[in-house]
The first five atom37 places (N, CA, C, CB, O) and aatype in JSON, in Angstrom:
{
  "aatype": [20, 20, 20, 20, 20, 20, 20, 20, 20, 20, 20, 20, 20, 20, 20, 20, 20, 20, 20, 20, 20, 20, 20, 20, 20, 20, 20, 20, 20, 20, 20, 20, 20, 20, 20, 20, 20, 20, 20, 20, 20, 20, 20, 20, 20, 20, 20, 20, 20, 20, 20, 20, 20, 20, 20, 20, 20, 20, 20, 20, 20, 20, 20, 20, 20, 20, 20, 20, 20, 20, 20, 20, 20, 20, 20, 20, 20, 20, 20, 20, 20, 20, 20, 20, 20, 20, 20, 20, 20, 20, 20, 20, 20, 20, 20, 20, 20, 20, 20, 20, 20, 20, 20, 20],
  "atom_mask": [
    [1, 1, 1, 1, 1],
    [1, 1, 1, 1, 1],
    [1, 1, 1, 1, 1],
    [1, 1, 1, 1, 1],
    [1, 1, 1, 1, 1],
    [1, 1, 1, 1, 1],
    [1, 1, 1, 1, 1],
    [1, 1, 1, 1, 1],
    [1, 1, 1, 1, 1],
    [1, 1, 1, 1, 1],
    [1, 1, 1, 1, 1],
    [1, 1, 1, 1, 1],
    [1, 1, 1, 1, 1],
    [1, 1, 1, 1, 1],
    [1, 1, 1, 1, 1],
    [1, 1, 1, 1, 1],
    [1, 1, 1, 1, 1],
    [1, 1, 1, 1, 1],
    [1, 1, 1, 1, 1],
    [1, 1, 1, 1, 1],
    [1, 1, 1, 1, 1],
    [1, 1, 1, 1, 1],
    [1, 1, 1, 1, 1],
    [1, 1, 1, 1, 1],
    [1, 1, 1, 1, 1],
    [1, 1, 1, 1, 1],
    [1, 1, 1, 1, 1],
    [1, 1, 1, 1, 1],
    [1, 1, 1, 1, 1],
    [1, 1, 1, 1, 1],
    [1, 1, 1, 1, 1],
    [1, 1, 1, 1, 1],
    [1, 1, 1, 1, 1],
    [1, 1, 1, 1, 1],
    [1, 1, 1, 1, 1],
    [1, 1, 1, 1, 1],
    [1, 1, 1, 1, 1],
    [1, 1, 1, 1, 1],
    [1, 1, 1, 1, 1],
    [1, 1, 1, 1, 1],
    [1, 1, 1, 1, 1],
    [1, 1, 1, 1, 1],
    [1, 1, 1, 1, 1],
    [1, 1, 1, 1, 1],
    [1, 1, 1, 1, 1],
    [1, 1, 1, 1, 1],
    [1, 1, 1, 1, 1],
    [1, 1, 1, 1, 1],
    [1, 1, 1, 1, 1],
    [1, 1, 1, 1, 1],
    [1, 1, 1, 1, 1],
    [1, 1, 1, 1, 1],
    [1, 1, 1, 1, 1],
    [1, 1, 1, 1, 1],
    [1, 1, 1, 1, 1],
    [1, 1, 1, 1, 1],
    [1, 1, 1, 1, 1],
    [1, 1, 1, 1, 1],
    [1, 1, 1, 1, 1],
    [1, 1, 1, 1, 1],
    [1, 1, 1, 1, 1],
    [1, 1, 1, 1, 1],
    [1, 1, 1, 1, 1],
    [1, 1, 1, 1, 1],
    [1, 1, 1, 1, 1],
    [1, 1, 1, 1, 1],
    [1, 1, 1, 1, 1],
    [1, 1, 1, 1, 1],
    [1, 1, 1, 1, 1],
    [1, 1, 1, 1, 1],
    [1, 1, 1, 1, 1],
    [1, 1, 1, 1, 1],
    [1, 1, 1, 1, 1],
    [1, 1, 1, 1, 1],
    [1, 1, 1, 1, 1],
    [1, 1, 1, 1, 1],
    [1, 1, 1, 1, 1],
    [1, 1, 1, 1, 1],
    [1, 1, 1, 1, 1],
    [1, 1, 1, 1, 1],
    [1, 1, 1, 1, 1],
    [1, 1, 1, 1, 1],
    [1, 1, 1, 1, 1],
    [1, 1, 1, 1, 1],
    [1, 1, 1, 1, 1],
    [1, 1, 1, 1, 1],
    [1, 1, 1, 1, 1],
    [1, 1, 1, 1, 1],
    [1, 1, 1, 1, 1],
    [1, 1, 1, 1, 1],
    [1, 1, 1, 1, 1],
    [1, 1, 1, 1, 1],
    [1, 1, 1, 1, 1],
    [1, 1, 1, 1, 1],
    [1, 1, 1, 1, 1],
    [1, 1, 1, 1, 1],
    [1, 1, 1, 1, 1],
    [1, 1, 1, 1, 1],
    [1, 1, 1, 1, 1],
    [1, 1, 1, 1, 1],
    [1, 1, 1, 1, 1],
    [1, 1, 1, 1, 1],
    [1, 1, 1, 1, 1],
    [1, 1, 1, 1, 1]
  ],
  "atom_positions": [
    [[77.79, 159.2, 91.05], [76.85, 159.92, 90.23], [77.19, 159.62, 88.77], [76.9, 161.44, 90.52], [78.35, 159.58, 88.37]],
    [[76.13, 159.42, 88.0], [76.27, 159.19, 86.56], [75.6, 160.32, 85.81], [75.66, 157.83, 86.15], [74.57, 160.85, 86.24]],
    [[76.19, 160.7, 84.67], [75.61, 161.71, 83.78], [75.24, 161.03, 82.47], [76.59, 162.89, 83.54], [76.0, 160.23, 81.94]],
    [[74.04, 161.36, 81.94], [73.56, 160.8, 80.68], [72.96, 161.91, 79.84], [72.53, 159.67, 80.93], [72.26, 162.78, 80.37]],
    [[73.22, 161.91, 78.55], [72.58, 162.86, 77.64], [71.17, 162.35, 77.35], [73.41, 163.04, 76.33], [70.99, 161.22, 76.91]],
    [[70.17, 163.21, 77.58], [68.78, 162.85, 77.3], [68.4, 163.27, 75.88], [67.84, 163.49, 78.33], [67.78, 162.51, 75.14]],
    [[68.77, 164.49, 75.53], [68.58, 164.99, 74.17], [69.65, 166.05, 73.92], [67.14, 165.58, 73.97], [70.61, 166.15, 74.69]],
    [[69.5, 166.83, 72.87], [70.56, 167.78, 72.52], [70.67, 168.97, 73.47], [70.33, 168.29, 71.13], [71.57, 169.79, 73.32]],
    [[69.75, 169.08, 74.45], [69.84, 170.19, 75.4], [69.63, 169.79, 76.86], [68.84, 171.23, 75.04], [69.56, 170.66, 77.73]],
    [[69.53, 168.48, 77.14], [69.24, 168.03, 78.5], [70.23, 166.96, 78.95], [67.82, 167.48, 78.59], [70.49, 166.0, 78.23]],
    [[70.79, 167.15, 80.14], [71.66, 166.15, 80.76], [70.96, 165.62, 82.01], [73.07, 166.75, 81.12], [70.29, 166.37, 82.72]],
    [[71.11, 164.33, 82.27], [70.51, 163.72, 83.47], [71.62, 163.28, 84.42], [69.61, 162.52, 83.08], [72.5, 162.5, 84.05]],
    [[71.55, 163.78, 85.64], [72.45, 163.35, 86.71], [71.69, 162.36, 87.57], [72.99, 164.56, 87.56], [70.59, 162.66, 88.05]],
    [[72.25, 161.18, 87.76], [71.62, 160.17, 88.61], [72.52, 159.93, 89.81], [71.36, 158.84, 87.83], [73.69, 159.56, 89.67]],
    [[71.96, 160.16, 90.99], [72.7, 160.02, 92.24], [72.16, 158.81, 92.98], [72.58, 161.31, 93.11], [70.94, 158.63, 93.08]],
    [[73.05, 157.98, 93.49], [72.66, 156.8, 94.26], [73.32, 156.87, 95.63], [73.06, 155.49, 93.52], [74.5, 157.21, 95.76]],
    [[72.53, 156.54, 96.66], [73.07, 156.52, 98.02], [72.23, 155.59, 98.88], [73.1, 157.95, 98.63], [71.01, 155.73, 98.98]],
    [[72.9, 154.66, 99.5], [72.26, 153.8, 100.5], [70.99, 153.13, 99.98], [71.94, 154.6, 101.75], [69.98, 153.06, 100.68]],
    [[71.04, 152.64, 98.74], [69.91, 151.94, 98.15], [68.86, 152.83, 97.51], [69.27, 151.12, 99.17], [67.88, 152.33, 96.95]],
    [[69.04, 154.13, 97.58], [68.1, 155.06, 96.96], [68.71, 155.66, 95.7], [67.7, 156.18, 97.95], [69.93, 155.72, 95.56]],
    [[67.86, 156.09, 94.79], [68.34, 156.67, 93.54], [67.45, 157.85, 93.16], [68.35, 155.62, 92.4], [66.23, 157.78, 93.26]],
    [[68.08, 158.94, 92.71], [67.33, 160.11, 92.25], [67.96, 160.61, 90.96], [67.31, 161.24, 93.33], [69.17, 160.82, 90.89]],
    [[67.14, 160.8, 89.94], [67.59, 161.36, 88.67], [67.1, 162.8, 88.58], [67.08, 160.52, 87.46], [65.95, 163.09, 88.9]],
    [[67.98, 163.69, 88.13], [67.66, 165.11, 87.97], [68.05, 165.52, 86.56], [68.38, 166.0, 89.04], [69.21, 165.36, 86.16]],
    [[67.1, 166.05, 85.81], [67.39, 166.57, 84.48], [67.8, 168.03, 84.59], [66.17, 166.41, 83.54], [67.14, 168.82, 85.26]],
    [[68.89, 168.38, 83.93], [69.45, 169.72, 83.98], [69.48, 170.28, 82.56], [70.87, 169.73, 84.62], [70.03, 169.65, 81.65]],
    [[68.88, 171.45, 82.39], [68.86, 172.1, 81.08], [69.69, 173.38, 81.18], [67.38, 172.42, 80.61], [69.33, 174.3, 81.91]],
    [[70.8, 173.44, 80.45], [71.62, 174.65, 80.48], [71.1, 175.71, 79.52], [73.08, 174.31, 80.14], [70.43, 175.41, 78.53]],
    [[71.44, 176.96, 79.83], [71.12, 178.06, 78.94], [72.23, 178.23, 77.93], [70.91, 179.36, 79.74], [73.15, 177.41, 77.88]],
    [[72.18, 179.28, 77.11], [73.16, 179.48, 76.05], [74.6, 179.63, 76.55], [72.79, 180.68, 75.26], [75.55, 179.36, 75.81]],
    [[74.77, 180.07, 77.8], [76.12, 180.23, 78.35], [76.58, 179.01, 79.14], [76.18, 181.47, 79.24], [77.64, 179.03, 79.76]],
    [[75.79, 177.95, 79.13], [76.17, 176.72, 79.81], [75.74, 176.64, 81.26], [77.62, 176.56, 79.74], [76.0, 175.64, 81.93]],
    [[75.08, 177.67, 81.76], [74.61, 177.66, 83.14], [73.32, 176.85, 83.25], [74.38, 179.1, 83.65], [72.49, 176.9, 82.34]],
    [[73.14, 176.1, 84.34], [71.88, 175.35, 84.5], [70.73, 176.3, 84.79], [72.02, 174.3, 85.64], [70.67, 176.87, 85.87]],
    [[69.81, 176.46, 83.84], [68.71, 177.41, 84.01], [67.39, 176.71, 84.35], [68.54, 178.22, 82.75], [66.42, 177.37, 84.71]],
    [[67.37, 175.38, 84.24], [66.15, 174.64, 84.56], [66.54, 173.27, 85.1], [65.23, 174.5, 83.32], [67.46, 172.63, 84.6]],
    [[65.82, 172.83, 86.13], [66.01, 171.48, 86.67], [64.64, 170.82, 86.78], [66.73, 171.52, 88.06], [63.63, 171.47, 87.07]],
    [[64.62, 169.5, 86.53], [63.38, 168.72, 86.6], [63.68, 167.36, 87.22], [62.74, 168.56, 85.18], [64.72, 166.76, 86.95]],
    [[62.76, 166.89, 88.04], [62.87, 165.53, 88.58], [61.5, 165.07, 89.06], [63.91, 165.47, 89.73], [60.56, 165.86, 89.14]],
    [[61.4, 163.81, 89.38], [60.18, 163.24, 89.93], [60.25, 163.31, 91.45], [59.98, 161.77, 89.45], [61.26, 162.96, 92.05]],
    [[59.17, 163.77, 92.06], [59.13, 163.93, 93.51], [57.94, 163.17, 94.07], [59.05, 165.43, 93.9], [56.86, 163.17, 93.47]],
    [[58.13, 162.51, 95.2], [57.07, 161.77, 95.87], [56.2, 162.78, 96.62], [57.66, 160.68, 96.85], [56.64, 163.35, 97.61]],
    [[54.99, 163.0, 96.16], [54.12, 164.04, 96.72], [52.67, 163.65, 96.6], [54.37, 165.39, 96.03], [52.31, 162.79, 95.79]],
    [[51.82, 164.28, 97.4], [50.38, 164.11, 97.24], [49.71, 165.41, 96.79], [49.75, 163.62, 98.56], [48.5, 165.57, 96.95]],
    [[50.48, 166.32, 96.22], [49.93, 167.59, 95.73], [49.33, 167.36, 94.35], [51.03, 168.7, 95.67], [49.9, 167.75, 93.33]],
    [[48.17, 166.72, 94.33], [47.44, 166.43, 93.11], [45.95, 166.34, 93.47], [47.95, 165.1, 92.44], [45.62, 166.19, 94.64]],
    [[45.07, 166.44, 92.5], [43.63, 166.46, 92.81], [43.13, 165.22, 93.54], [42.85, 166.63, 91.53], [42.2, 165.32, 94.35]],
    [[43.71, 164.05, 93.28], [43.24, 162.81, 93.9], [43.84, 162.58, 95.29], [43.58, 161.63, 93.02], [43.31, 161.78, 96.06]],
    [[44.94, 163.29, 95.63], [45.62, 163.29, 96.91], [46.42, 162.03, 97.27], [44.63, 163.52, 97.95], [46.94, 161.98, 98.38]],
    [[46.56, 161.03, 96.42], [47.44, 159.92, 96.82], [48.9, 160.34, 96.62], [47.13, 158.63, 96.0], [49.22, 161.12, 95.72]],
    [[49.77, 159.81, 97.45], [51.21, 160.04, 97.24], [51.64, 159.26, 96.01], [52.05, 159.63, 98.5], [51.28, 158.09, 95.84]],
    [[52.41, 159.91, 95.16], [52.94, 159.28, 93.95], [54.08, 160.14, 93.43], [51.82, 159.1, 92.86], [54.24, 161.29, 93.82]],
    [[54.86, 159.55, 92.54], [55.9, 160.32, 91.87], [55.23, 161.24, 90.86], [56.95, 159.39, 91.18], [54.39, 160.8, 90.07]],
    [[55.62, 162.51, 90.88], [55.06, 163.45, 89.93], [56.1, 164.52, 89.62], [53.76, 164.08, 90.46], [57.05, 164.69, 90.38]],
    [[55.92, 165.26, 88.52], [56.92, 166.23, 88.11], [57.13, 167.35, 89.14], [56.53, 166.84, 86.78], [56.18, 167.85, 89.74]],
    [[58.39, 167.7, 89.31], [58.78, 168.81, 90.17], [59.98, 169.46, 89.51], [59.1, 168.35, 91.64], [60.77, 168.77, 88.87]],
    [[60.12, 170.74, 89.66], [61.3, 171.39, 89.08], [61.19, 172.88, 89.17], [61.48, 170.97, 87.65], [60.3, 173.43, 89.8]],
    [[62.15, 173.52, 88.5], [62.15, 174.96, 88.57], [63.14, 175.64, 87.65], [62.4, 175.38, 89.94], [63.89, 175.01, 86.91]],
    [[63.1, 176.96, 87.76], [63.97, 177.8, 86.96], [65.01, 178.47, 87.84], [63.15, 178.86, 86.21], [64.72, 178.86, 88.98]],
    [[66.21, 178.59, 87.33], [67.32, 179.25, 88.02], [67.71, 180.46, 87.18], [68.55, 178.27, 88.23], [67.83, 180.36, 85.96]],
    [[67.92, 181.61, 87.84], [68.24, 182.82, 87.09], [69.04, 183.79, 87.96], [66.97, 183.5, 86.57], [69.4, 183.47, 89.09]],
    [[69.3, 184.94, 87.41], [70.07, 186.0, 88.08], [71.42, 185.46, 88.57], [69.26, 186.57, 89.27], [71.74, 185.54, 89.76]],
    [[72.19, 184.92, 87.65], [73.49, 184.36, 88.0], [74.49, 185.46, 88.3], [74.02, 183.46, 86.86], [74.6, 186.45, 87.57]],
    [[75.22, 185.28, 89.4], [76.24, 186.24, 89.81], [77.51, 185.48, 90.17], [75.75, 187.11, 91.01], [77.48, 184.31, 90.56]],
    [[78.61, 186.17, 90.03], [79.9, 185.56, 90.33], [80.13, 185.59, 91.85], [81.05, 186.3, 89.59], [80.06, 186.64, 92.49]],
    [[80.41, 184.41, 92.41], [80.7, 184.26, 93.84], [81.98, 183.45, 93.98], [79.51, 183.57, 94.61], [82.0, 182.26, 93.66]],
    [[83.02, 184.08, 94.43], [84.3, 183.42, 94.67], [84.73, 182.54, 93.48], [84.23, 182.57, 95.93], [85.17, 181.41, 93.66]],
    [[84.58, 183.09, 92.29], [85.04, 182.41, 91.09], [84.0, 181.56, 90.38], [86.18, 181.57, 91.43], [84.25, 181.09, 89.27]],
    [[82.84, 181.34, 90.99], [81.78, 180.54, 90.37], [80.57, 181.42, 90.08], [81.38, 179.36, 91.29], [80.34, 182.41, 90.76]],
    [[79.81, 181.05, 89.06], [78.55, 181.74, 88.76], [77.42, 180.92, 89.38], [78.34, 181.94, 87.21], [77.23, 179.75, 89.05]],
    [[76.66, 181.55, 90.27], [75.59, 180.86, 91.0], [74.28, 181.61, 90.83], [75.95, 180.73, 92.5], [74.27, 182.84, 90.7]],
    [[73.13, 180.86, 90.83], [71.84, 181.52, 90.68], [71.43, 182.21, 91.98], [70.77, 180.51, 90.26], [71.54, 181.64, 93.07]],
    [[70.96, 183.45, 91.85], [70.46, 184.19, 93.0], [68.93, 184.26, 93.0], [71.05, 185.59, 93.02], [68.33, 184.85, 93.9]],
    [[68.3, 183.66, 92.0], [66.84, 183.56, 91.96], [66.48, 182.12, 91.6], [66.21, 184.57, 90.94], [66.98, 181.56, 90.63]],
    [[65.6, 181.55, 92.42], [65.14, 180.18, 92.23], [63.63, 180.16, 92.37], [65.82, 179.19, 93.26], [63.08, 180.71, 93.33]],
    [[62.96, 179.53, 91.42], [61.5, 179.39, 91.45], [61.17, 177.93, 91.14], [60.79, 180.37, 90.44], [61.43, 177.46, 90.04]],
    [[60.59, 177.22, 92.12], [60.3, 175.8, 91.92], [58.87, 175.48, 92.34], [61.29, 174.94, 92.71], [58.23, 176.24, 93.06]],
    [[58.4, 174.33, 91.86], [57.07, 173.91, 92.25], [56.67, 172.57, 91.68], [56.08, 174.93, 91.83], [57.38, 171.96, 90.88]],
    [[55.51, 172.15, 92.13], [54.94, 170.87, 91.7], [54.41, 170.95, 90.28], [53.82, 170.43, 92.65], [54.06, 172.02, 89.79]],
    [[54.36, 169.81, 89.64], [53.83, 169.65, 88.29], [54.56, 170.54, 87.29], [52.35, 169.97, 88.27], [53.95, 171.05, 86.35]],
    [[55.87, 170.72, 87.49], [56.68, 171.57, 86.63], [56.61, 171.07, 85.19], [58.14, 171.61, 87.12], [56.78, 169.88, 84.92]],
    [[56.36, 171.99, 84.28], [56.26, 171.65, 82.86], [54.86, 171.27, 82.42], [57.19, 170.53, 82.56], [54.63, 171.05, 81.23]],
    [[53.91, 171.2, 83.36], [52.53, 170.84, 83.04], [51.63, 172.08, 83.17], [52.02, 169.7, 83.96], [52.03, 173.09, 83.74]],
    [[50.42, 171.98, 82.63], [49.47, 173.1, 82.71], [49.12, 173.46, 84.15], [48.2, 172.76, 81.95], [48.85, 174.62, 84.45]],
    [[49.13, 172.46, 85.05], [48.76, 172.71, 86.45], [49.99, 172.95, 87.34], [47.95, 171.55, 86.99], [49.94, 172.7, 88.55]],
    [[51.08, 173.42, 86.74], [52.29, 173.75, 87.51], [51.96, 174.78, 88.58], [53.41, 174.27, 86.58], [51.27, 175.77, 88.31]],
    [[52.46, 174.53, 89.78], [52.23, 175.45, 90.9], [53.56, 175.81, 91.53], [51.26, 174.82, 91.94], [54.08, 175.03, 92.33]],
    [[54.14, 176.98, 91.2], [55.38, 177.39, 91.85], [55.08, 177.86, 93.27], [56.09, 178.5, 91.03], [54.36, 178.84, 93.46]],
    [[55.65, 177.17, 94.25], [55.4, 177.56, 95.63], [56.67, 177.97, 96.38], [54.73, 176.42, 96.36], [56.6, 178.5, 97.48]],
    [[57.81, 177.72, 95.78], [59.06, 178.13, 96.41], [59.72, 179.16, 95.53], [60.0, 176.9, 96.65], [60.19, 178.85, 94.43]],
    [[59.76, 180.4, 96.0], [60.38, 181.5, 95.27], [61.45, 182.08, 96.18], [59.33, 182.59, 94.84], [61.16, 182.55, 97.28]],
    [[62.69, 182.05, 95.72], [63.78, 182.54, 96.56], [64.6, 183.57, 95.81], [64.68, 181.39, 97.01], [65.0, 183.37, 94.66]],
    [[64.83, 184.67, 96.48], [65.77, 185.67, 96.02], [66.94, 185.67, 96.99], [65.1, 187.09, 95.91], [66.8, 186.09, 98.14]],
    [[68.06, 185.19, 96.55], [69.23, 185.05, 97.42], [69.92, 186.4, 97.55], [70.21, 183.97, 96.86], [70.16, 187.07, 96.55]],
    [[70.23, 186.78, 98.76], [70.89, 188.08, 98.96], [72.41, 187.94, 99.1], [70.33, 188.76, 100.2], [73.14, 188.88, 98.79]],
    [[72.88, 186.78, 99.55], [74.33, 186.57, 99.69], [74.62, 185.08, 99.75], [74.88, 187.28, 100.95], [73.82, 184.28, 100.24]],
    [[75.79, 184.73, 99.24], [76.28, 183.34, 99.34], [77.7, 183.42, 99.87], [76.22, 182.58, 97.94], [78.55, 184.12, 99.32]],
    [[77.95, 182.69, 100.94], [79.29, 182.64, 101.53], [79.68, 181.19, 101.74], [79.36, 183.44, 102.87], [78.86, 180.38, 102.18]],
    [[80.92, 180.87, 101.44], [81.42, 179.53, 101.66], [82.25, 179.52, 102.95], [82.27, 179.04, 100.46], [83.15, 180.35, 103.1]],
    [[81.95, 178.61, 103.88], [82.75, 178.54, 105.12], [84.22, 178.32, 104.82], [82.24, 177.43, 106.03], [84.57, 177.53, 103.95]],
    [[85.07, 179.02, 105.54], [86.5, 178.82, 105.38], [87.1, 179.46, 104.16], [86.79, 177.39, 105.36], [88.26, 179.2, 103.85]],
    [[86.35, 180.3, 103.45], [86.87, 180.94, 102.24], [87.27, 182.37, 102.57], [85.82, 180.92, 101.1], [86.51, 183.04, 103.27]],
    [[88.33, 182.87, 102.16], [89.34, 182.19, 101.33], [90.17, 181.22, 102.16], [90.27, 183.22, 100.65], [90.26, 181.33, 103.38]],
    [[90.78, 180.26, 101.45], [91.56, 179.22, 102.16], [92.78, 179.79, 102.86], [92.0, 178.14, 101.18], [93.52, 179.05, 103.5]]
  ]
}
């Protein structure tokens, strides 16, 4: 995985595996927590219906401490993130996070 600064508030993580590559832009909030993620997703959720790469992303919030880490307990994501026709279709309110085998 490679990290690149996009601008003064955005970092891009690029992951490569088995000939595939995905870049994810991460925008941290004032406390350094990732509060927004953006990437291109192969989808046909558009008026013309052809499959193509298009914006996808979401907001992360309600951070709580879990076994020493701060994790988001609210996630809202959708197609065309950042555009006027953004459609959030995945809304999650996490009730618990447990790590297998914890504590060590």
